[in-house]
C-alpha positions in Angstrom: -103.6 -66.6 -26.0 -101.8 -64.2 -28.3 -98.2 -63.5 -27.4 -97.0 -60.2 -29.0 -93.3 -61.2 -28.5 -91.6 -64.5 -28.9 -88.9 -64.3 -26.3 -86.4 -66.7 -24.8 -85.1 -66.0 -21.4 -82.3 -67.5 -19.4 -80.5 -66.3 -16.3 -81.0 -62.6 -17.0 -80.4 -62.9 -20.7 -83.3 -62.4 -23.2 -83.4 -62.8 -27.0 -86.2 -62.3 -29.5 -85.5 -64.5 -32.5 -86.7 -63.5 -36.0 -88.4 -66.8 -36.3 -88.8 -69.9 -34.1 -90.6 -73.2 -34.5 -91.8 -75.0 -31.4 -94.5 -77.5 -30.3 -97.8 -75.9 -29.4 -98.4 -75.3 -25.7 -100.9 -77.7 -24.2 -102.4 -74.9 -22.1 -103.3 -71.9 -24.4 -103.5 -69.6 -21.4 -100.0 -70.5 -20.1 -97.4 -67.9 -19.6 -95.0 -67.4 -22.5 -92.1 -68.5 -20.3 -93.7 -71.9 -19.9 -93.8 -72.6 -23.7 -91.9 -75.6 -25.0 -88.3 -75.0 -26.0 -88.0 -74.1 -29.8 -87.0 -76.9 -32.1 -85.6 -74.4 -34.6 -84.5 -70.7 -34.3 -83.8 -68.6 -37.3 -82.0 -65.2 -37.2 -81.6 -62.9 -40.2 -78.3 -61.0 -40.1 -78.4 -57.3 -40.3 -75.5 -54.9 -40.4 -75.1 -54.0 -36.8 -75.5 -57.1 -34.7 -73.7 -59.6 -37.0 -71.2 -60.6 -34.3 -74.0 -61.0 -31.7 -75.9 -63.4 -34.0 -72.8 -65.4 -35.0 -71.3 -65.7 -31.5 -73.4 -64.6 -28.6 -76.8 -65.9 -29.8 -75.1 -69.1 -31.0 -73.9 -69.8 -27.5 -77.2 -68.7 -25.9 -79.3 -71.0 -28.1 -77.0 -73.9 -27.6 -76.9 -73.4 -23.8 -80.6 -73.3 -23.4 -81.0 -76.5 -25.5 -82.3 -75.3 -28.9 -81.8 -78.2 -31.2 -80.9 -76.2 -34.4 -80.1 -72.6 -35.1 -80.1 -71.1 -38.6 -78.3 -67.9 -39.5 -79.6 -66.3 -42.7 -77.0 -64.1 -44.3 -78.5 -61.8 -47.0 -75.0 -60.4 -47.9 -73.5 -63.8 -48.6 -76.8 -65.4 -49.7 -76.3 -68.3 -47.4 -78.1 -70.1 -44.6 -75.9 -71.6 -41.9 -77.3 -74.5 -39.8 -75.8 -74.9 -36.4 -76.5 -77.8 -34.1 -74.6 -79.3 -31.2 -72.5 -82.3 -31.9 -71.9 -81.6 -35.6 -70.1 -79.3 -37.8 -71.9 -76.2 -39.1 -73.6 -76.6 -42.5 -73.4 -73.6 -44.8 -76.1 -73.9 -47.5 -75.9 -72.1 -50.8 -78.4 -74.1 -52.7 -80.8 -76.0 -50.4 -81.2 -76.5 -46.7 -83.2 -79.3 -45.1 -84.6 -79.6 -41.6 -85.8 -82.8 -40.1 -87.0 -82.4 -36.6 -87.5 -85.6 -34.5 -90.9 -87.2 -35.2 -91.6 -85.3 -38.4 -93.1 -87.3 -41.2 -91.6 -85.1 -43.9 -88.5 -82.9 -43.8 -88.7 -79.1 -44.6 -86.6 -78.4 -47.6 -85.8 -74.7 -48.5 -84.3 -73.5 -51.7 -81.8 -70.8 -50.6 -82.3 -68.7 -53.7 -86.1 -68.5 -52.9 -85.2 -67.0 -49.5 -83.4 -64.1 -51.2 -85.6 -64.1 -54.3 
């Protein structure tokens, strides 16, 4: 089933990430709200909602149990990786993501993102 919007909802709050990675649904006809929790959420900062992405969405994604949240900052040319239980990682050269069970890590050259 095609889902025109990738939305996360929790107790009256709703966000639509720029990008998210999650396990596929076992039932292709299931409602979007029944989809597995994202393993990774990526937000690209824009001029207006910078504080919302850095603070409010950070709390939201952590509270719902998203394992990792990346903030892509075109102005600073950085990608910040946020995960509960560890300090934030600000990448200027390369960022790597290794979800549980993955045979190979995803490695991204930060310069290629802003190319």
